[in-house]
C-alpha positions as CSV (number, residue, x, y, z in Angstrom):
1,X,11.9,1.9,-5.5
2,X,12.3,1.1,-1.9
3,X,15.0,3.6,-1.0
4,X,15.1,7.3,-0.1
5,X,15.8,8.3,-3.7
6,X,13.3,9.7,-6.1
7,X,12.9,6.9,-8.8
8,X,12.5,9.5,-11.6
9,X,15.0,12.1,-10.8
10,X,17.5,10.0,-8.8
11,X,17.7,12.7,-6.1
12,X,17.3,12.2,-2.3
13,X,13.8,12.6,-1.1
14,X,12.8,15.6,0.9
15,X,10.7,13.6,3.4
16,X,13.4,11.6,5.2
17,X,14.7,11.4,8.7
18,X,17.2,9.3,10.6
19,X,15.8,6.8,13.2
20,X,18.2,4.6,15.2
21,X,20.6,4.0,12.3
22,X,17.7,3.6,9.8
23,X,16.1,6.1,7.4
24,X,12.4,6.8,7.7
25,X,11.3,8.2,4.4
26,X,8.2,9.0,2.3
27,X,7.6,10.0,-1.3
28,X,4.9,12.5,-0.5
29,X,2.2,13.4,2.2
30,X,-0.1,10.5,1.1
31,X,2.7,8.0,1.6
32,X,3.5,9.7,5.0
33,X,-0.2,9.4,5.9
34,X,-0.1,5.7,5.1
35,X,3.0,5.1,7.3
36,X,1.5,7.1,10.1
37,X,-1.8,5.1,10.0
38,X,0.0,1.8,10.0
39,X,2.4,2.7,12.8
40,X,-0.3,4.1,15.1
41,X,-2.7,1.2,14.5
42,X,-3.0,-0.9,17.7
43,X,-4.5,-3.8,15.7
44,X,-3.1,-4.1,12.2
45,X,-5.7,-5.8,10.1
46,X,-5.3,-6.6,6.4
47,X,-7.9,-4.0,5.3
48,X,-6.9,-0.7,3.6
49,X,-5.3,1.9,5.8
50,X,-5.7,4.6,3.3
51,X,-8.2,4.3,0.5
52,X,-6.6,3.0,-2.7
53,X,-3.2,2.2,-1.1
54,X,-1.9,-1.3,-1.8
55,X,-1.5,-3.5,1.2
56,X,1.6,-5.1,-0.3
57,X,3.4,-1.8,0.5
58,X,2.8,-2.1,4.3
59,X,3.5,-5.8,4.3
60,X,7.0,-5.1,3.0
61,X,7.8,-2.4,5.6
62,X,11.0,-3.0,7.6
63,X,10.8,-4.8,10.9
64,X,12.1,-1.8,12.9
65,X,9.2,0.3,11.5
66,X,6.6,-2.4,12.4
67,X,7.9,-3.0,16.0
68,X,5.4,-1.8,18.6
69,X,8.3,-0.8,20.9
70,X,9.3,1.9,18.3
71,X,5.8,3.3,17.8
72,X,6.0,6.4,19.9
73,X,9.4,7.6,18.6
74,X,8.5,6.8,14.9
75,X,5.2,8.8,15.3
76,X,7.3,11.7,16.7
77,X,9.6,11.4,13.7
78,X,6.6,11.4,11.3
79,X,5.3,14.5,13.0
80,X,8.6,16.2,12.6
81,X,8.7,15.3,8.9
82,X,5.2,16.6,8.4
83,X,6.2,19.9,10.0
84,X,8.8,20.4,7.2
85,X,6.1,20.6,4.5
86,X,5.0,24.1,3.7
87,X,1.3,24.8,4.2
88,X,-0.8,26.5,1.5
89,X,-1.9,29.9,2.5
């Protein structure tokens, strides 16, 4: 847990991208949604960002991901990651 490696299969995660020497990663779309909601929030209150998601997860995010100065570029990176997911159709 806590790295861009699948905890069950020990393989690199599909949803990962480099950002200023760091790796932005997500286990799945729900996790990516949570990260996006947190990063785009102008006021980060202690309530749930995504129903059922534990707050301890966002409280442990790295400083570079939480920094307001990185917001726009991280949101672009999240959008790029989301575009790699095939759509049902």
